[in-house]
C-alpha positions, -999 to 999 in steps of 0.1 A, spaced: -600 -487 -625 -602 -466 -656 -571 -463 -678 -562 -444 -709 -533 -460 -729 -519 -438 -756 -501 -459 -782 -522 -488 -771 -522 -504 -806 -485 -507 -806 -460 -534 -797 -459 -526 -760 -493 -511 -758 -511 -540 -772 -495 -564 -748 -502 -541 -719 -539 -536 -727 -545 -574 -729 -529 -578 -695 -548 -550 -679 -582 -562 -692 -574 -595 -676 -573 -576 -643 -608 -562 -649 -596 -526 -658 -617 -504 -681 -594 -493 -710 -595 -466 -736 -569 -468 -763 -557 -438 -783 -535 -445 -813 -530 -430 -848 -520 -464 -862 -489 -449 -878 -469 -477 -864 -495 -496 -844 -521 -521 -858 -557 -528 -851 -546 -564 -847 -532 -553 -814 -564 -536 -802 -587 -558 -780 -623 -555 -789 -633 -549 -753 -615 -515 -753 -628 -481 -763 -606 -471 -793 -600 -436 -807 -578 -432 -838 -561 -399 -830 -526 -383 -833 -512 -376 -799 -507 -339 -810 -543 -335 -820 -565 -314 -796 -592 -341 -800 -568 -364 -781 -572 -342 -751 -609 -342 -755 -609 -381 -756 -588 -383 -725 -611 -360 -706 -642 -378 -718 -627 -412 -706 -623 -397 -671 -593 -420 -663 -578 -428 -630 -545 -435 -647 -530 -424 -680 -502 -446 -695 -485 -425 -722 -467 -449 -747 -474 -430 -779 -441 -417 -794 -418 -414 -823 -394 -443 -815 -370 -444 -844 -335 -431 -836 -328 -428 -873 -360 -409 -879 -352 -385 -850 -318 -377 -867 -334 -372 -901 -363 -350 -887 -356 -338 -852 -384 -313 -852 -410 -339 -859 -394 -360 -832 -397 -331 -807 -433 -323 -817 -445 -359 -811 -424 -367 -780 -423 -334 -762 -454 -314 -773 -475 -346 -775 -465 -354 -739 -475 -319 -729 -509 -323 -744 -514 -356 -727 -502 -343 -693 -525 -313 -695 -554 -335 -705 -547 -358 -676 -549 -329 -652 -581 -317 -667 -596 -352 -665 -588 -355 -628 -564 -385 -633 -545 -397 -602 -513 -408 -619 -495 -406 -653 -470 -432 -663 -446 -422 -692 -426 -445 -714 -391 -429 -713 -359 -446 -725 -324 -456 -717 -314 -432 -746 -316 -403 -721 -283 -414 -707 -262 -413 -739 -227 -427 -737 -225 -440 -701 -198 -426 -678 -205 -454 -653 -221 -488 -653 -246 -499 -643 -266 -468 -650 -288 -456 -621 -314 -429 -621 -289 -406 -607 -263 -412 -635 -255 -382 -657 -279 -377 -686 -264 -366 -720 -285 -379 -749 -264 -386 -780 -294 -385 -804 -325 -363 -808 -347 -392 -797 -330 -394 -763 -331 -356 -760 -368 -355 -767 -375 -383 -742 -356 -364 -715 -373 -331 -724 -407 -349 -721 -398 -360 -685 -393 -323 -676 -426 -315 -692 -443 -340 -670 -428 -325 -639 -437 -290 -651 -473 -298 -657 -482 -325 -632 -464 -316 -600 -481 -282 -595 -515 -300 -601 -508 -327 -575 -509 -355 -600 -486 -384 -592 -463 -395 -621 -433 -416 -631 -410 -417 -661 -402 -454 -668 -369 -456 -685 -371 -487 -706 -340 -507 -716 -340 -524 -750 -374 -540 -752 -380 -570 -775 -406 -597 -780 -434 -609 -803 -451 -584 -826 -421 -560 -825 -411 -539 -856 -374 -535 -864 -375 -497 -856 -366 -484 -821 -341 -492 -794 -348 -529 -792 -353 -534 -829 -321 -554 -834 -339 -585 -821 -368 -581 -845 -344 -573 -873 -323 -604 -867 -353 -626 -862 -370 -615 -894 -339 -620 -914 -331 -654 -900 -366 -667 -905 -364 -655 -941 -330 -672 -946 -312 -639 -949 -280 -633 -930 -284 -608 -902 -258 -581 -901 -238 -571 -869 -223 -536 -871 -189 -534 -855 -173 -561 -834 -205 -573 -818 -190 -570 -784 -211 -539 -777 -236 -546 -749 -272 -537 -742 -298 -545 -715 -324 -565 -734 -358 -569 -716 -387 -590 -727 -420 -572 -734 -439 -592 -707 -415 -578 -681 -422 -543 -694 -460 -550 -690 -456 -563 -655 -436 -532 -646 -462 -508 -659 -489 -528 -641 -470 -527 -608 -464 -490 -611 -500 -484 -619 -512 -504 -589 -487 -490 -564 -505 -475 -534 -478 -450 -525 -466 -420 -544 -441 -425 -572 -433 -388 -578 -402 -374 -562 -383 -341 -562 -361 -328 -590 -366 -311 -623 -373 -343 -642 -394 -359 -615 -393 -396 -606 -374 -417 -631 -373 -455 -628 -351 -478 -648 -371 -508 -662 -344 -533 -671 -328 -566 -663 -296 -553 -650 -278 -578 -672 -254 -568 -701 -257 -589 -732 -234 -585 -762 -248 -583 -797 -228 -614 -806 -245 -633 -777 -279 -621 -788 -273 -633 -824 -262 -667 -811 -293 -669 -789 -316 -663 -818 -296 -688 -839 -305 -714 -813 -341 -703 -810 -347 -704 -847 -323 -732 -856 -308 -709 -881 -280 -726 -900 -268 -697 -921 -240 -671 -917 -240 -638 -897 -225 -609 -917 -203 -581 -904 -202 -544 -913 -185 -513 -901 -196 -498 -868 -222 -470 -871 -215 -435 -859 -232 -427 -826 -237 -463 -814 -232 -466 -776 -205 -492 -768 -219 -504 -736 -252 -500 -717 -268 -517 -687 -293 -502 -663 -298 -509 -626 -334 -518 -618 -330 -515 -581 -351 -484 -576 -382 -500 -592 -377 -531 -570 -374 -511 -538 -403 -487 -546 -430 -508 -562 -417 -543 -559 -409 -551 -595 -381 -571 -611 -377 -587 -645 -386 -624 -645 -380 -637 -681 -346 -652 -689 -330 -640 -721 -331 -673 -739 -366 -680 -729 -376 -646 -743 -357 -652 -775 -373 -686 -779 -408 -671 -776 -399 -642 -799 -383 -666 -825 -414 -688 -824 -437 -659 -832 -415 -647 -861 -414 -682 -874 -452 -684 -874 -454 -653 -896 -436 -669 -925 
């Protein structure tokens, strides 16, 4: 099986590529290294250093002749999307269009896209399902939702199967503090340095935190699924990739305190504008369609993450 992974030098991409190589898959990684690292690139892969908006990226995808394209490359910082929404749109929407069109030209059978829980905005119901209303509260969420529509627009007429995997808050070793799951990396890096982490607001706000190994297993399961993933509708087939468990920021901080044996204080600050109060996603559709469910317990994931951050000191 030949696979192209855009963003394959990143936090999720690096973990995914190592797992797929273990299954004997032939991998081409495309990454501009703006946030990724060559440390995450396995030497057995074909690597091209390219921006996802660069026409040469399309040429590289076509040359690789993939069976599957996994599109992880993105602008992932919510703060950056607010500061420069046009750049966010160019990378996340137009970059996705280029990748989708290249996948068609390459004769790919399936495209898997890393979407986000941010497409839902402030939830009107919990847990969120793929049929819940979508009302992104930030440009990042809006660009991910628009990219889902681009996939449907480009791939459905060409008969290419596809899925938008809406990730919950991903965390784990090698993560940077930016992005939706970055609070774990931020807290861990501060605790290991002996600096107090800061909780904004009451800390009772909840998120659905999912360990990176579970994200990898979800992508692998979707890639290997023998039936079609695509379905009707303007945004195509969305799948929540989540634990279905709500965890408060206070609970998360205490879990990391245990994992790192952190003896210090945890500071408090005013709540930030635009922060969603509560979010938890139902993973039932992924379970029923391609047989996936999260397997890593939160404390186990925090222990592994804490150990990695501790080794970096």
